[in-house]
C-alpha positions in Angstrom: 24.7 -7.4 -42.0 21.0 -8.1 -41.6 21.5 -8.2 -37.8 22.7 -4.6 -37.9 19.8 -3.5 -40.0 17.2 -5.1 -37.7 18.8 -3.8 -34.6 18.3 -0.1 -33.8 21.4 2.0 -33.4 21.9 3.6 -30.0 21.7 7.4 -30.4 23.4 10.2 -28.6 21.5 13.1 -27.0 22.1 15.5 -30.0 20.4 13.0 -32.4 16.9 13.6 -30.8 15.1 16.3 -32.7 11.8 17.8 -31.6 9.7 15.8 -34.1 11.3 12.5 -32.9 10.6 13.4 -29.2 7.0 14.4 -29.9 6.5 11.1 -31.9 7.8 9.1 -29.0 5.7 11.0 -26.5 2.6 10.6 -28.6 3.0 6.8 -28.8 3.6 6.6 -25.0 0.6 8.9 -24.1 -1.7 7.0 -26.4 -0.8 3.8 -24.6 0.7 2.1 -27.6 3.9 1.4 -25.6 5.4 2.1 -22.2 8.3 4.5 -21.8 10.6 1.5 -21.3 9.4 -0.1 -24.5 10.0 3.2 -26.3 13.6 3.3 -24.9 14.4 -0.2 -26.2 12.5 0.3 -29.5 14.2 3.5 -30.4 17.5 2.9 -28.8 17.3 5.7 -26.3 20.1 5.2 -23.8 19.1 7.3 -20.8 16.9 5.6 -18.3 14.8 8.7 -17.6 15.1 10.5 -21.0 11.6 9.6 -22.1 10.1 10.5 -18.7 11.8 13.9 -18.9 10.4 14.4 -22.4 6.9 13.4 -21.2 7.1 16.0 -18.4 8.4 18.7 -20.6 6.5 18.2 -23.8 3.6 15.8 -23.0 0.0 16.7 -22.7 -0.5 15.1 -19.3 -0.3 17.2 -16.1 2.7 16.1 -14.1 2.5 18.9 -11.5 0.1 16.9 -9.2 0.9 13.3 -8.2 -1.5 10.8 -9.7 -3.5 9.2 -6.8 -4.3 6.1 -8.9 -0.6 5.1 -9.0 0.1 5.8 -5.4 -0.2 2.8 -3.1 -3.0 3.0 -0.7 -2.1 2.4 2.9 -3.9 -0.6 4.4 -6.0 -0.2 7.5 -5.0 -2.3 10.4 -7.7 -4.6 11.8 -8.1 -2.4 14.8 -8.6 0.7 12.6 -11.1 -1.2 10.5 -13.1 -2.3 13.5 -13.1 1.3 14.9 -14.2 2.7 11.6 -17.0 0.2 11.2 -18.2 0.7 14.8 -18.4 4.4 14.2 -20.4 3.8 11.0 -22.7 1.5 12.8 -23.4 4.0 15.6 -24.1 6.7 13.0 -26.6 4.4 11.3 -28.2 3.4 14.5 -28.6 7.1 15.5 -30.1 7.9 12.0 -32.5 5.0 12.4 -33.6 6.2 15.8 -34.2 9.7 14.5 -36.3 8.5 11.5 -38.4 6.2 13.8 -39.0 9.1 16.2 -40.1 11.3 13.2 -42.5 8.6 12.0 -43.9 8.3 15.5 -44.5 12.0 15.8 -46.1 12.2 12.4 -48.4 9.3 13.2 -49.5 10.8 16.6 -49.8 14.5 15.6 -51.2 14.1 12.0 -52.9 10.8 12.2 -50.8 9.3 9.4 -50.0 5.6 9.1 -46.6 5.6 7.6 -45.5 2.2 8.9 -46.7 -0.7 6.9 -49.0 -3.0 8.8 -47.9 -6.6 8.2 -50.7 -9.2 8.1 -50.0 -12.8 9.1 -51.8 -14.2 6.0 -51.2 -13.0 2.4 -54.3 -11.3 1.0 -56.4 -13.2 -1.6 -55.5 -10.5 -4.2 -51.9 -11.3 -4.0 -52.5 -15.1 -4.6 -52.2 -16.9 -7.9 -54.9 -16.2 -10.5 -57.4 -19.0 -10.9 -57.7 -20.4 -14.4 
């Protein structure tokens, strides 16, 4: 007799009232359980019943596919190489443009944007004497 009390009874479709559906949806959307756990816990027979309830009565937007759950297609090594070569050429062009701008600024306006590196560290940057 105890086994029957501990085990949930399977229900038929007409047994699910709106309050029950909303309670199950609420627990699934809060992350307390998955829809499969809800099916086994509450004895819901249909495999997609809880999913249908989630789409009909849930708060989440099911009209657009969730990109997080879609598997990302992997790049082939050739595609990766091609993409990285393109990124490298873009960065090299950007570097060339910036260097040209610095050269023009230095020659036309007399600025000294490039840092002059000295072979020896200055005495001010050395350790303090005690």
